[in-house]
Structure formats: structure tokens, C-alpha cells
Phi, psi and omega in degrees: 000014182291141180231167187294149173304139172228161184225132169243145175245134185182195172230139181285122187245350178209128174260116180282312181195196188287346179227019183211136182205168176256131177256122170274119177244137178060019176079356187208004179241130183254136170229138172275122181248132175249126179292126178284162173079344186234166170212135185249155177306145183276169174305134182098337180270158165307142177069008174300305186298316185295315188289321184296314186298317181301314179302313178303315180296331172290316191238346190297126180059025178257151172290118183235161173241135179232119179254135190202164176231338186210170176248160176265191185288344175262010169079014174275153173281122177264117187209170176263128179258137184230130161247111190065235180257000181276122174288104183288329175304309177301316181293328177293326180284314181302328187260007170088017182261349184207159176267153167284127190268082188293339182292337181242358187217130176251012191291115189295328180304314186287319174297310178299314180300316178299309175309310181298307188295318176309305184300324182272000183049050182255151176061228185293344175290347177279350178289157183284321174215080181303138177257119181300144186305321183289332174287319181296321175295314192293323181287349179075036170067000000 
């Protein structure tokens, strides 16, 4: 069920959380975008607001490009987000705002970025015992 890679160009007009936002294309079409390869803290978790703010700082009202191949079960586009040539998904992990979502990603760049952020104790890795969002969801919050 693999499909061809597609690209959207637009502006982020609403930040839902650290890994989801609404993209406005051509001034009138909205798409819900979920950043691939990463998972950010959930509402109620430590660093939720920090991750959401970081994503907003990187992309809000900026011209962005989303490269994607598929939708998730909630009909969100799962994609790589770029401002110019900068991969925002990777930047979120590099700066300690997100985990590498290993269940759905084997991308070595994200694994290396997470190891580096963890070793440097930056962002969410500065906490004593950060709980991965998938663990938080599994525990039922």
C-alpha cells in the first residue's frame, strides 16, 4: 500500500502539540500534519508545553514544505516538515523536544540525534526520569 511521495507547501496556522499542526495551503485548504519519525510529550506530561512552543517557534506562520507518503488512522498526513532545507522533525529530536519514535522509524539520523540530546541532558533529557509518550499513553495517563 505504498504510494508515491507527495509534497505540500503552505503555512502552519495552528500548533496542536509538539508533533501535530494544521497546514494552510493556497490560502483556503487545511491539512492536519503529524511529524513522522518523532513522538512528543502528551498533554499533561512534563515538557508538553515546551515541545508545543518549540514547534511553534520553528514553523508558525513560516513558509513550510511537507513531504509525505501516507495518512495515519486519524487521517492526518504523516510527513517530514521543512523550513528551507532544515528538517524540523530532526531538529525537534536534536534539541530534546521529542523522542525518536522507533516503533515507526528506523531512521539512523533520529536515533543518533536522540542519543546525542540524551548524552548532553538537553530539553526533556534534563529531567530525572522522562517518560516516553507511548508509555504515558499505555498507562492511561
